[in-house]
PDB file of N, CA, C and O in Angstrom:
ATOM      1  N   UNK A   1       3.848   6.167  -4.872  1.00  0.00           N
ATOM      2  CA  UNK A   1       3.143   4.878  -4.666  1.00  0.00           C
ATOM      3  C   UNK A   1       1.646   5.218  -4.705  1.00  0.00           C
ATOM      4  O   UNK A   1       1.230   6.325  -4.363  1.00  0.00           O
ATOM      5  N   UNK A   2       0.833   4.200  -5.145  1.00  0.00           N
ATOM      6  CA  UNK A   2      -0.522   4.346  -5.248  1.00  0.00           C
ATOM      7  C   UNK A   2      -1.157   3.944  -4.115  1.00  0.00           C
ATOM      8  O   UNK A   2      -0.622   3.136  -3.356  1.00  0.00           O
ATOM      9  N   UNK A   3      -2.511   4.529  -3.852  1.00  0.00           N
ATOM     10  CA  UNK A   3      -3.208   4.095  -2.746  1.00  0.00           C
ATOM     11  C   UNK A   3      -3.225   2.548  -2.284  1.00  0.00           C
ATOM     12  O   UNK A   3      -3.149   2.129  -1.129  1.00  0.00           O
ATOM     13  N   UNK A   4      -3.341   1.828  -3.441  1.00  0.00           N
ATOM     14  CA  UNK A   4      -3.489   0.233  -3.381  1.00  0.00           C
ATOM     15  C   UNK A   4      -2.302  -0.407  -2.909  1.00  0.00           C
ATOM     16  O   UNK A   4      -2.288  -1.552  -2.457  1.00  0.00           O
ATOM     17  N   UNK A   5      -1.212   0.410  -3.026  1.00  0.00           N
ATOM     18  CA  UNK A   5      -0.006  -0.214  -2.427  1.00  0.00           C
ATOM     19  C   UNK A   5       0.511   0.313  -0.970  1.00  0.00           C
ATOM     20  O   UNK A   5       1.596  -0.023  -0.496  1.00  0.00           O
ATOM     21  N   UNK A   6      -0.445   1.211  -0.306  1.00  0.00           N
ATOM     22  CA  UNK A   6      -0.253   1.358   0.879  1.00  0.00           C
ATOM     23  C   UNK A   6      -1.428   0.720   1.957  1.00  0.00           C
ATOM     24  O   UNK A   6      -2.619   1.016   1.870  1.00  0.00           O
ATOM     25  N   UNK A   7      -0.962  -0.052   2.812  1.00  0.00           N
ATOM     26  CA  UNK A   7      -1.877  -0.704   3.650  1.00  0.00           C
ATOM     27  C   UNK A   7      -2.022  -0.155   5.006  1.00  0.00           C
ATOM     28  O   UNK A   7      -0.994  -0.156   5.684  1.00  0.00           O
ATOM     29  N   UNK A   8      -3.095   0.315   5.538  1.00  0.00           N
ATOM     30  CA  UNK A   8      -3.224   0.840   6.861  1.00  0.00           C
ATOM     31  C   UNK A   8      -4.288   0.080   7.820  1.00  0.00           C
ATOM     32  O   UNK A   8      -4.506   0.443   8.976  1.00  0.00           O
ATOM     33  N   UNK A   9      -4.886  -0.960   7.227  1.00  0.00           N
ATOM     34  CA  UNK A   9      -5.909  -1.646   7.758  1.00  0.00           C
ATOM     35  C   UNK A   9      -5.253  -2.670   8.893  1.00  0.00           C
ATOM     36  O   UNK A   9      -4.534  -3.567   8.450  1.00  0.00           O
ATOM     37  N   UNK A  10      -5.420  -2.606  10.070  1.00  0.00           N
ATOM     38  CA  UNK A  10      -4.996  -3.460  11.256  1.00  0.00           C
ATOM     39  C   UNK A  10      -4.976  -4.762  10.774  1.00  0.00           C
ATOM     40  O   UNK A  10      -3.924  -5.389  10.653  1.00  0.00           O
ATOM     41  N   UNK A  11      -6.162  -5.249  10.465  1.00  0.00           N
ATOM     42  CA  UNK A  11      -6.303  -6.625  10.219  1.00  0.00           C
ATOM     43  C   UNK A  11      -5.547  -7.239   8.989  1.00  0.00           C
ATOM     44  O   UNK A  11      -5.411  -8.459   8.899  1.00  0.00           O
ATOM     45  N   UNK A  12      -5.109  -6.465   8.143  1.00  0.00           N
ATOM     46  CA  UNK A  12      -4.264  -6.969   6.959  1.00  0.00           C
ATOM     47  C   UNK A  12      -2.893  -6.879   7.494  1.00  0.00           C
ATOM     48  O   UNK A  12      -2.065  -7.786   7.403  1.00  0.00           O
ATOM     49  N   UNK A  13      -2.708  -5.792   8.030  1.00  0.00           N
ATOM     50  CA  UNK A  13      -1.296  -5.702   8.497  1.00  0.00           C
ATOM     51  C   UNK A  13      -0.885  -6.772   9.503  1.00  0.00           C
ATOM     52  O   UNK A  13       0.232  -7.285   9.439  1.00  0.00           O
ATOM     53  N   UNK A  14      -1.871  -7.147  10.527  1.00  0.00           N
ATOM     54  CA  UNK A  14      -1.572  -8.300  11.393  1.00  0.00           C
ATOM     55  C   UNK A  14      -0.749  -9.493  10.849  1.00  0.00           C
ATOM     56  O   UNK A  14       0.139 -10.080  11.468  1.00  0.00           O
ATOM     57  N   UNK A  15      -1.207  -9.773   9.527  1.00  0.00           N
ATOM     58  CA  UNK A  15      -0.591 -10.889   8.878  1.00  0.00           C
ATOM     59  C   UNK A  15       0.847 -10.733   8.619  1.00  0.00           C
ATOM     60  O   UNK A  15       1.552 -11.733   8.486  1.00  0.00           O
ATOM     61  N   UNK A  16       1.365  -9.457   8.531  1.00  0.00           N
ATOM     62  CA  UNK A  16       2.720  -9.208   8.345  1.00  0.00           C
ATOM     63  C   UNK A  16       3.556  -8.762   9.618  1.00  0.00           C
ATOM     64  O   UNK A  16       4.767  -8.547   9.564  1.00  0.00           O
ATOM     65  N   UNK A  17       2.817  -8.648  10.731  1.00  0.00           N
ATOM     66  CA  UNK A  17       3.244  -8.377  12.019  1.00  0.00           C
ATOM     67  C   UNK A  17       3.586  -9.428  12.801  1.00  0.00           C
ATOM     68  O   UNK A  17       3.945  -9.190  13.954  1.00  0.00           O
ATOM     69  N   UNK A  18       3.538 -10.789  12.319  1.00  0.00           N
ATOM     70  CA  UNK A  18       3.818 -11.976  13.137  1.00  0.00           C
ATOM     71  C   UNK A  18       4.612 -12.694  12.321  1.00  0.00           C
ATOM     72  O   UNK A  18       4.491 -12.664  11.097  1.00  0.00           O
ATOM     73  N   UNK A  19       5.559 -13.455  12.999  1.00  0.00           N
ATOM     74  CA  UNK A  19       6.360 -14.395  12.285  1.00  0.00           C
ATOM     75  C   UNK A  19       5.748 -15.686  11.613  1.00  0.00           C
ATOM     76  O   UNK A  19       4.588 -16.039  11.827  1.00  0.00           O
ATOM     77  N   UNK A  20       6.470 -16.248  10.924  1.00  0.00           N
ATOM     78  CA  UNK A  20       6.016 -17.701  10.350  1.00  0.00           C
ATOM     79  C   UNK A  20       5.766 -18.648  11.510  1.00  0.00           C
ATOM     80  O   UNK A  20       4.777 -19.376  11.420  1.00  0.00           O
ATOM     81  N   UNK A  21       6.428 -18.722  12.438  1.00  0.00           N
ATOM     82  CA  UNK A  21       6.280 -19.742  13.653  1.00  0.00           C
ATOM     83  C   UNK A  21       5.058 -19.261  14.513  1.00  0.00           C
ATOM     84  O   UNK A  21       4.399 -20.092  15.138  1.00  0.00           O
ATOM     85  N   UNK A  22       4.745 -17.901  14.549  1.00  0.00           N
ATOM     86  CA  UNK A  22       3.858 -17.389  15.433  1.00  0.00           C
ATOM     87  C   UNK A  22       4.344 -16.996  16.739  1.00  0.00           C
ATOM     88  O   UNK A  22       3.494 -16.864  17.619  1.00  0.00           O
ATOM     89  N   UNK A  23       5.649 -16.770  17.043  1.00  0.00           N
ATOM     90  CA  UNK A  23       6.180 -16.389  18.315  1.00  0.00           C
ATOM     91  C   UNK A  23       6.733 -14.992  18.460  1.00  0.00           C
ATOM     92  O   UNK A  23       6.871 -14.453  19.558  1.00  0.00           O
ATOM     93  N   UNK A  24       7.046 -14.423  17.299  1.00  0.00           N
ATOM     94  CA  UNK A  24       7.336 -13.081  17.440  1.00  0.00           C
ATOM     95  C   UNK A  24       6.353 -12.073  16.679  1.00  0.00           C
ATOM     96  O   UNK A  24       6.008 -12.231  15.508  1.00  0.00           O
ATOM     97  N   UNK A  25       5.896 -10.884  17.603  1.00  0.00           N
ATOM     98  CA  UNK A  25       4.871 -10.106  17.235  1.00  0.00           C
ATOM     99  C   UNK A  25       5.447  -8.634  16.962  1.00  0.00           C
ATOM    100  O   UNK A  25       6.098  -8.090  17.855  1.00  0.00           O
ATOM    101  N   UNK A  26       5.230  -8.011  15.803  1.00  0.00           N
ATOM    102  CA  UNK A  26       5.604  -6.665  15.644  1.00  0.00           C
ATOM    103  C   UNK A  26       4.347  -5.847  15.880  1.00  0.00           C
ATOM    104  O   UNK A  26       3.234  -6.315  16.119  1.00  0.00           O
ATOM    105  N   UNK A  27       4.691  -4.480  15.773  1.00  0.00           N
ATOM    106  CA  UNK A  27       3.542  -3.629  15.978  1.00  0.00           C
ATOM    107  C   UNK A  27       3.398  -2.422  15.055  1.00  0.00           C
ATOM    108  O   UNK A  27       2.943  -1.351  15.458  1.00  0.00           O
ATOM    109  N   UNK A  28       3.793  -2.628  13.831  1.00  0.00           N
ATOM    110  CA  UNK A  28       3.726  -1.750  12.555  1.00  0.00           C
ATOM    111  C   UNK A  28       2.295  -1.264  12.375  1.00  0.00           C
ATOM    112  O   UNK A  28       1.342  -2.020  12.563  1.00  0.00           O
ATOM    113  N   UNK A  29       2.146   0.107  11.980  1.00  0.00           N
ATOM    114  CA  UNK A  29       0.797   0.646  11.751  1.00  0.00           C
ATOM    115  C   UNK A  29       0.550   0.767  10.188  1.00  0.00           C
ATOM    116  O   UNK A  29      -0.555   1.008   9.702  1.00  0.00           O
ATOM    117  N   UNK A  30       1.702   0.572   9.468  1.00  0.00           N
ATOM    118  CA  UNK A  30       1.774   0.893   8.029  1.00  0.00           C
ATOM    119  C   UNK A  30       2.413  -0.095   7.276  1.00  0.00           C
ATOM    120  O   UNK A  30       3.469  -0.555   7.710  1.00  0.00           O
ATOM    121  N   UNK A  31       1.890  -0.549   6.086  1.00  0.00           N
ATOM    122  CA  UNK A  31       2.529  -1.618   5.190  1.00  0.00           C
ATOM    123  C   UNK A  31       2.671  -1.023   3.920  1.00  0.00           C
ATOM    124  O   UNK A  31       1.639  -0.639   3.370  1.00  0.00           O
ATOM    125  N   UNK A  32       3.796  -0.866   3.329  1.00  0.00           N
ATOM    126  CA  UNK A  32       4.045  -0.518   2.017  1.00  0.00           C
ATOM    127  C   UNK A  32       4.457  -1.460   1.060  1.00  0.00           C
ATOM    128  O   UNK A  32       5.414  -2.193   1.308  1.00  0.00           O
ATOM    129  N   UNK A  33       3.797  -1.533  -0.091  1.00  0.00           N
ATOM    130  CA  UNK A  33       4.008  -2.748  -1.185  1.00  0.00           C
ATOM    131  C   UNK A  33       4.422  -2.101  -2.432  1.00  0.00           C
ATOM    132  O   UNK A  33       3.614  -1.843  -3.324  1.00  0.00           O
ATOM    133  N   UNK A  34       5.746  -1.820  -2.506  1.00  0.00           N
ATOM    134  CA  UNK A  34       6.266  -1.024  -3.835  1.00  0.00           C
ATOM    135  C   UNK A  34       6.329  -2.151  -4.891  1.00  0.00           C
ATOM    136  O   UNK A  34       6.561  -3.335  -4.645  1.00  0.00           O
ATOM    137  N   UNK A  35       6.088  -1.610  -6.101  1.00  0.00           N
ATOM    138  CA  UNK A  35       5.991  -2.521  -7.199  1.00  0.00           C
ATOM    139  C   UNK A  35       7.250  -2.440  -8.299  1.00  0.00           C
ATOM    140  O   UNK A  35       7.382  -3.121  -9.316  1.00  0.00           O
ATOM    141  N   UNK A  36       8.089  -1.449  -7.806  1.00  0.00           N
ATOM    142  CA  UNK A  36       9.235  -1.404  -8.855  1.00  0.00           C
ATOM    143  C   UNK A  36      10.578  -0.943  -7.956  1.00  0.00           C
ATOM    144  O   UNK A  36      10.480  -0.299  -6.911  1.00  0.00           O
ATOM    145  N   UNK A  37      11.740  -1.347  -8.493  1.00  0.00           N
ATOM    146  CA  UNK A  37      12.878  -0.779  -7.817  1.00  0.00           C
ATOM    147  C   UNK A  37      12.886   0.834  -7.621  1.00  0.00           C
ATOM    148  O   UNK A  37      13.567   1.282  -6.699  1.00  0.00           O
ATOM    149  N   UNK A  38      12.121   1.763  -8.492  1.00  0.00           N
ATOM    150  CA  UNK A  38      12.163   2.995  -8.331  1.00  0.00           C
ATOM    151  C   UNK A  38      11.442   3.402  -7.097  1.00  0.00           C
ATOM    152  O   UNK A  38      11.867   4.279  -6.345  1.00  0.00           O
ATOM    153  N   UNK A  39      10.172   2.642  -6.879  1.00  0.00           N
ATOM    154  CA  UNK A  39       9.446   2.847  -5.665  1.00  0.00           C
ATOM    155  C   UNK A  39       9.992   2.405  -4.399  1.00  0.00           C
ATOM    156  O   UNK A  39       9.687   2.951  -3.339  1.00  0.00           O
ATOM    157  N   UNK A  40      10.813   1.402  -4.485  1.00  0.00           N
ATOM    158  CA  UNK A  40      11.648   0.951  -3.325  1.00  0.00           C
ATOM    159  C   UNK A  40      12.648   2.020  -2.977  1.00  0.00           C
ATOM    160  O   UNK A  40      12.856   2.369  -1.815  1.00  0.00           O
ATOM    161  N   UNK A  41      13.212   2.488  -3.940  1.00  0.00           N
ATOM    162  CA  UNK A  41      14.368   3.512  -3.636  1.00  0.00           C
ATOM    163  C   UNK A  41      13.512   4.716  -3.112  1.00  0.00           C
ATOM    164  O   UNK A  41      13.966   5.182  -2.067  1.00  0.00           O
ATOM    165  N   UNK A  42      12.434   5.303  -3.564  1.00  0.00           N
ATOM    166  CA  UNK A  42      11.801   6.476  -3.158  1.00  0.00           C
ATOM    167  C   UNK A  42      11.432   6.264  -1.707  1.00  0.00           C
ATOM    168  O   UNK A  42      11.676   7.121  -0.857  1.00  0.00           O
ATOM    169  N   UNK A  43      10.853   5.136  -1.438  1.00  0.00           N
ATOM    170  CA  UNK A  43      10.458   4.594   0.045  1.00  0.00           C
ATOM    171  C   UNK A  43      11.707   4.933   1.059  1.00  0.00           C
ATOM    172  O   UNK A  43      11.586   5.678   2.031  1.00  0.00           O
ATOM    173  N   UNK A  44      12.875   4.299   0.696  1.00  0.00           N
ATOM    174  CA  UNK A  44      13.892   4.065   1.432  1.00  0.00           C
ATOM    175  C   UNK A  44      14.470   5.552   1.537  1.00  0.00           C
ATOM    176  O   UNK A  44      14.896   6.003   2.600  1.00  0.00           O
ATOM    177  N   UNK A  45      14.450   6.216   0.433  1.00  0.00           N
ATOM    178  CA  UNK A  45      15.070   7.744   0.673  1.00  0.00           C
ATOM    179  C   UNK A  45      14.072   8.583   1.551  1.00  0.00           C
ATOM    180  O   UNK A  45      14.536   9.416   2.329  1.00  0.00           O
ATOM    181  N   UNK A  46      12.988   8.427   1.471  1.00  0.00           N
ATOM    182  CA  UNK A  46      11.920   9.047   2.415  1.00  0.00           C
ATOM    183  C   UNK A  46      12.224   8.719   3.899  1.00  0.00           C
ATOM    184  O   UNK A  46      12.305   9.523   4.828  1.00  0.00           O
ATOM    185  N   UNK A  47      12.355   7.549   3.926  1.00  0.00           N
ATOM    186  CA  UNK A  47      12.445   6.872   5.400  1.00  0.00           C
ATOM    187  C   UNK A  47      13.699   7.427   5.960  1.00  0.00           C
ATOM    188  O   UNK A  47      13.717   8.014   7.041  1.00  0.00           O
ATOM    189  N   UNK A  48      14.816   7.228   5.175  1.00  0.00           N
ATOM    190  CA  UNK A  48      16.217   7.631   5.697  1.00  0.00           C
ATOM    191  C   UNK A  48      16.287   9.056   5.973  1.00  0.00           C
ATOM    192  O   UNK A  48      16.966   9.428   6.930  1.00  0.00           O
ATOM    193  N   UNK A  49      15.635   9.946   5.211  1.00  0.00           N
ATOM    194  CA  UNK A  49      15.652  11.387   5.547  1.00  0.00           C
ATOM    195  C   UNK A  49      14.875  11.734   6.664  1.00  0.00           C
ATOM    196  O   UNK A  49      15.117  12.804   7.222  1.00  0.00           O
ATOM    197  N   UNK A  50      13.882  10.925   7.127  1.00  0.00           N
ATOM    198  CA  UNK A  50      13.190  11.099   8.237  1.00  0.00           C
ATOM    199  C   UNK A  50      13.529  10.192   9.544  1.00  0.00           C
ATOM    200  O   UNK A  50      12.866  10.227  10.580  1.00  0.00           O
ATOM    201  N   UNK A  51      14.626   9.405   9.333  1.00  0.00           N
ATOM    202  CA  UNK A  51      15.215   8.510  10.205  1.00  0.00           C
ATOM    203  C   UNK A  51      14.052   7.556  10.767  1.00  0.00           C
ATOM    204  O   UNK A  51      13.904   7.345  11.971  1.00  0.00           O
ATOM    205  N   UNK A  52      13.307   7.048   9.842  1.00  0.00           N
ATOM    206  CA  UNK A  52      12.290   5.935   9.955  1.00  0.00           C
ATOM    207  C   UNK A  52      12.771   4.709   9.816  1.00  0.00           C
ATOM    208  O   UNK A  52      13.477   4.414   8.851  1.00  0.00           O
ATOM    209  N   UNK A  53      12.450   3.854  10.757  1.00  0.00           N
ATOM    210  CA  UNK A  53      12.920   2.341  10.607  1.00  0.00           C
ATOM    211  C   UNK A  53      12.208   1.587   9.510  1.00  0.00           C
ATOM    212  O   UNK A  53      11.021   1.794   9.254  1.00  0.00           O
ATOM    213  N   UNK A  54      12.975   0.684   8.850  1.00  0.00           N
ATOM    214  CA  UNK A  54      12.464   0.015   7.667  1.00  0.00           C
ATOM    215  C   UNK A  54      12.722  -1.546   7.905  1.00  0.00           C
ATOM    216  O   UNK A  54      13.830  -1.994   8.200  1.00  0.00           O
ATOM    217  N   UNK A  55      11.723  -2.216   7.763  1.00  0.00           N
ATOM    218  CA  UNK A  55      11.881  -3.777   7.867  1.00  0.00           C
ATOM    219  C   UNK A  55      11.443  -4.459   6.534  1.00  0.00           C
ATOM    220  O   UNK A  55      10.254  -4.692   6.318  1.00  0.00           O
ATOM    221  N   UNK A  56      12.361  -4.751   5.705  1.00  0.00           N
ATOM    222  CA  UNK A  56      11.880  -5.390   4.409  1.00  0.00           C
ATOM    223  C   UNK A  56      11.432  -6.793   4.771  1.00  0.00           C
ATOM    224  O   UNK A  56      12.056  -7.435   5.616  1.00  0.00           O
ATOM    225  N   UNK A  57      10.357  -7.288   4.147  1.00  0.00           N
ATOM    226  CA  UNK A  57       9.794  -8.333   4.326  1.00  0.00           C
ATOM    227  C   UNK A  57       9.404  -9.025   2.900  1.00  0.00           C
ATOM    228  O   UNK A  57       8.760  -8.434   2.033  1.00  0.00           O
ATOM    229  N   UNK A  58       9.915 -10.440   2.774  1.00  0.00           N
ATOM    230  CA  UNK A  58       9.676 -11.029   1.631  1.00  0.00           C
ATOM    231  C   UNK A  58       8.489 -12.000   1.911  1.00  0.00           C
ATOM    232  O   UNK A  58       7.366 -11.551   2.141  1.00  0.00           O
ATOM    233  N   UNK A  59       8.759 -13.369   1.888  1.00  0.00           N
ATOM    234  CA  UNK A  59       7.781 -14.262   2.144  1.00  0.00           C
ATOM    235  C   UNK A  59       7.395 -14.487   3.592  1.00  0.00           C
ATOM    236  O   UNK A  59       6.413 -15.158   3.909  1.00  0.00           O
ATOM    237  N   UNK A  60       8.112 -13.969   4.356  1.00  0.00           N
ATOM    238  CA  UNK A  60       7.919 -14.151   6.007  1.00  0.00           C
ATOM    239  C   UNK A  60       7.883 -15.596   6.384  1.00  0.00           C
ATOM    240  O   UNK A  60       7.001 -16.083   7.091  1.00  0.00           O
ATOM    241  N   UNK A  61       8.943 -16.293   5.847  1.00  0.00           N
ATOM    242  CA  UNK A  61       9.003 -17.714   6.183  1.00  0.00           C
ATOM    243  C   UNK A  61      10.246 -18.091   6.863  1.00  0.00           C
ATOM    244  O   UNK A  61      10.443 -19.286   7.084  1.00  0.00           O
ATOM    245  N   UNK A  62      11.144 -17.174   7.237  1.00  0.00           N
ATOM    246  CA  UNK A  62      12.445 -17.171   7.956  1.00  0.00           C
ATOM    247  C   UNK A  62      11.825 -17.781   9.510  1.00  0.00           C
ATOM    248  O   UNK A  62      10.714 -17.606  10.010  1.00  0.00           O
ATOM    249  N   UNK A  63      12.871 -18.460   9.967  1.00  0.00           N
ATOM    250  CA  UNK A  63      12.664 -19.092  11.322  1.00  0.00           C
ATOM    251  C   UNK A  63      12.923 -18.325  12.587  1.00  0.00           C
ATOM    252  O   UNK A  63      12.462 -18.690  13.669  1.00  0.00           O
ATOM    253  N   UNK A  64      13.637 -17.302  12.440  1.00  0.00           N
ATOM    254  CA  UNK A  64      14.090 -16.545  13.610  1.00  0.00           C
ATOM    255  C   UNK A  64      13.520 -15.231  13.922  1.00  0.00           C
ATOM    256  O   UNK A  64      14.046 -14.500  14.762  1.00  0.00           O
ATOM    257  N   UNK A  65      12.304 -14.856  13.180  1.00  0.00           N
ATOM    258  CA  UNK A  65      11.538 -13.736  13.435  1.00  0.00           C
ATOM    259  C   UNK A  65      12.283 -12.361  12.888  1.00  0.00           C
ATOM    260  O   UNK A  65      11.928 -11.268  13.329  1.00  0.00           O
ATOM    261  N   UNK A  66      13.190 -12.463  12.037  1.00  0.00           N
ATOM    262  CA  UNK A  66      14.002 -11.435  11.489  1.00  0.00           C
ATOM    263  C   UNK A  66      13.245 -10.437  10.628  1.00  0.00           C
ATOM    264  O   UNK A  66      13.615  -9.285  10.403  1.00  0.00           O
ATOM    265  N   UNK A  67      12.192 -10.994  10.193  1.00  0.00           N
ATOM    266  CA  UNK A  67      11.493 -10.244   9.063  1.00  0.00           C
ATOM    267  C   UNK A  67      10.086  -9.460   9.881  1.00  0.00           C
ATOM    268  O   UNK A  67       9.178  -8.981   9.202  1.00  0.00           O
ATOM    269  N   UNK A  68      10.067  -9.419  11.269  1.00  0.00           N
ATOM    270  CA  UNK A  68       8.907  -8.967  11.827  1.00  0.00           C
ATOM    271  C   UNK A  68       9.508  -7.609  12.551  1.00  0.00           C
ATOM    272  O   UNK A  68      10.508  -7.607  13.270  1.00  0.00           O
ATOM    273  N   UNK A  69       8.777  -6.556  12.251  1.00  0.00           N
ATOM    274  CA  UNK A  69       9.164  -5.212  12.779  1.00  0.00           C
ATOM    275  C   UNK A  69       8.820  -4.992  14.300  1.00  0.00           C
ATOM    276  O   UNK A  69       7.785  -4.433  14.662  1.00  0.00           O
ATOM    277  N   UNK A  70       9.744  -5.465  15.129  1.00  0.00           N
ATOM    278  CA  UNK A  70       9.565  -5.395  16.651  1.00  0.00           C
ATOM    279  C   UNK A  70       9.694  -4.134  17.288  1.00  0.00           C
ATOM    280  O   UNK A  70       8.901  -3.673  18.110  1.00  0.00           O
ATOM    281  N   UNK A  71      10.801  -3.561  16.841  1.00  0.00           N
ATOM    282  CA  UNK A  71      11.212  -2.181  17.510  1.00  0.00           C
ATOM    283  C   UNK A  71      10.914  -0.956  16.641  1.00  0.00           C
ATOM    284  O   UNK A  71      11.799  -0.124  16.440  1.00  0.00           O
ATOM    285  N   UNK A  72       9.700  -0.829  16.127  1.00  0.00           N
ATOM    286  CA  UNK A  72       9.494   0.331  15.073  1.00  0.00           C
ATOM    287  C   UNK A  72       8.813   1.431  15.843  1.00  0.00           C
ATOM    288  O   UNK A  72       8.517   2.486  15.281  1.00  0.00           O
TER     289      UNK A  72
END
């Protein structure tokens, strides 16, 4: 992945660490934005090999907080 696809700015990550309804908040320190299926596969392989949790997030518009990384 390119540097532009790896986000570690806390202010930018904050937008993804809270659910659509603003009642569930996560604590992730890193956000990855893969641009292809090959990049998604590489990220998942890396995380799986290191037993790192992954929380996929699309539009973050679900109503139950399932897209927020709470236990990371």
